[in-house]
PAVEX-498920 format. One line per 10 residues: their letters; for each residue x negated, y negated, z of C-alpha. Coordinates in steps of 0.5 Angstrom, whole numbers, plus 500, padded with zeros to 3 digits. Example, Ala and Ser with C-alpha at 12.3 -4.5 7.8 and 13.67 -1.06 7.14 Angstrom:
residues 2
as = 475:509:516  473:502:514
This chain:
residues 317
mkkytntgsk = 107:694:577  115:691:578  117:691:585  124:693:586  128:691:593  133:695:597  138:688:597  142:692:602  144:700:602  152:702:600
dtrsgfgagm = 155:708:597  155:708:590  163:710:591  164:703:593  161:700:587  166:704:584  172:702:588  169:695:587  170:696:579  177:698:579
telgqknekv = 179:693:584  176:688:579  179:692:573  186:691:576  186:684:576  183:683:569  186:689:565  194:691:565  193:696:561  189:700:567
valcadligs = 192:705:571  189:709:577  191:716:579  188:720:585  189:727:587  190:726:595  183:722:596  185:715:596  180:713:602  174:717:599
lkfdefkknh = 174:714:593  175:707:595  182:706:591  185:702:597  185:696:594  187:698:587  193:701:590  195:695:595  194:690:589  198:694:583
perffqigia = 202:700:586  206:700:579  199:702:577  197:707:582  199:714:581  198:718:587  199:726:584  197:730:591  192:736:591  194:738:583
eanmigiaag = 188:736:580  190:740:573  197:736:573  193:730:574  189:731:568  195:732:564  199:726:566  193:722:565  192:724:558  199:723:556
ltiggkipft = 198:716:559  194:714:554  199:715:548  203:710:551  196:705:551  194:705:558  187:707:560  187:712:566  182:713:571  182:718:574
gtfanfstgr = 179:720:582  177:725:585  171:730:588  166:732:583  167:739:584  175:738:583  174:733:577  170:738:573  170:745:575  177:746:577
vydqirqsva = 180:743:571  175:744:566  181:748:562  185:742:562  180:737:560  177:741:554  184:742:551  188:736:553  182:730:554  176:732:549
ysdknvkica = 179:736:544  185:731:543  180:725:543  184:722:549  181:715:552  181:719:560  176:716:564  174:722:569  171:719:575  167:724:580
shagltlged = 165:722:588  161:726:592  157:729:586  151:733:588  147:736:594  148:729:598  155:731:599  152:734:605  155:738:610  161:740:606
gathqiledi = 156:745:604  155:749:597  163:750:596  164:742:594  157:741:592  157:741:585  151:742:581  153:744:574  158:738:573  153:734:568
glmkmlpgmt = 152:741:564  160:742:563  161:736:561  156:734:557  157:741:553  165:738:551  164:734:544  166:727:544  165:726:551  161:721:554
vintcdynqt = 157:723:561  154:718:566  150:718:572  149:711:576  144:709:581  147:705:586  152:701:588  152:694:583  150:700:576  156:704:579
kaatlaladh = 161:698:579  158:695:572  159:702:569  167:702:571  168:696:568  164:698:561  168:704:561  175:700:560  172:697:554  170:704:551
hgpaylrfgr = 175:708:547  174:715:549  174:721:553  168:719:559  166:722:565  163:718:570  159:721:576  157:718:583  156:720:590  158:720:597
pvvpnftpad = 152:717:601  149:710:603  143:709:598  139:703:597  141:698:592  136:695:588  139:693:581  141:686:579  148:685:580  148:681:574
epfvigkail = 145:686:569  149:688:563  151:696:562  151:698:556  153:705:555  148:709:552  142:704:553  137:706:558  133:701:562  126:701:563
lnegtdvtiv = 124:699:570  116:700:570  112:700:564  106:705:565  101:709:561  099:716:564  106:719:565  113:718:563  119:719:569  126:719:566
atghlvweal = 130:719:572  138:719:573  143:718:579  140:718:586  133:720:584  132:713:580  130:710:586  125:716:588  122:715:582  120:708:583
iaaealeakg = 117:710:591  114:715:587  111:710:582  108:707:587  105:712:590  101:714:584  100:707:583  096:708:589  092:714:587  090:710:580
isaeviniht = 096:714:576  100:709:572  108:711:571  113:709:567  120:709:570  126:710:565  133:709:569  137:714:564  144:712:566  147:715:561
ikpldeeail = 146:722:559  150:723:553  149:719:548  142:719:550  137:714:549  132:718:545  129:712:542  127:709:549  124:716:551  120:717:545
kslaktgcvv = 117:710:545  115:711:552  112:718:551  108:715:545  104:711:550  103:716:555  103:724:552  108:727:558  114:727:561  117:728:568
taeehnilgg = 125:729:569  128:727:575  136:729:577  140:731:583  143:737:578  142:744:577  135:745:572  140:748:568  144:744:564  142:737:566
lgesvsrvlt = 138:731:564  132:736:563  134:740:558  137:734:554  130:731:554  127:738:552  131:738:547  129:730:544  121:733:545  122:739:541
lntpapqefv = 125:737:536  121:730:535  114:730:539  113:736:544  110:735:550  108:737:557  114:736:561  115:738:569  123:739:572  125:735:578
avndsfgesg = 132:739:580  135:744:583  132:751:581  138:755:579  141:756:586  147:753:590  146:748:596  148:749:603  151:745:608  146:740:612
tpeqlmekyk = 145:732:611  142:729:604  135:728:608  135:734:610  137:738:603  134:733:599  127:735:603  129:742:602  131:742:595  125:738:593
lnnqaiveav = 129:732:590  125:727:593  119:722:591  114:726:594  117:732:590  116:727:583  109:725:585  107:733:585  111:734:579  106:728:576
ervikrk = 100:731:578  102:737:575  105:735:568  098:731:568  094:737:568  097:740:562  096:734:557
């Protein structure tokens, strides 16, 4: 089993900030729009270095999306930034009409997604955003796992034409992917080869999946781990290739069980090779206030939950 090392825990939103800082220097077409959350989205350096390309919209997220759509007409590449709850649910109509339906080159970048937002509670812990965004025709949906991958995804999106949603988080998490690893939109990354079960994970659950794979190895279970950073378009070939070896799959995500990565994988299985699947996800509920660690344990989104899901699915083979 290949070992991955935490090279120093960092928050994924800082990876976005680092990516924006680099884009500001490399691409004059890139502009940034923020809904009164400069510090939270790590826009500080971009604003300082390129004030003429930074737009503080204030607490007016719908206006931010409309302005971003308009800026694309003049050839700009707008990156919008606010919390995931406000980036999607609050402005869904504007995204649907002005960005997706109109096929505008807007990059909707969302921090503080999922339960790991923590103490702010259920009103801010959006767990439906992946479902909302992947249902929009033409929308690319990316959910990164650590600092390095978030930075790489941010850079890649500037070269990708079309509407896109980039989801990342608030807490400090292990940074384990190589800094120089190419980020290819729509291409899954095989992290660990195995023969007994496929674990398909996204976002913060990727590291938990690697820990689970080590625990399973100690139990004599060989787990293949795949990092799905792009939920749409989904790398169906990678999933089916792995499933041909293992015969069963566990999906793991910090999202509602309804509408997320797990359901996308289920569709692939149903249309191609039906096989047993177990889900590690929030089971059709809202979150609550608590530390990220407390919430991930209570809602069964950690490595132990993945191990238990693997043991269940293997019995169904």
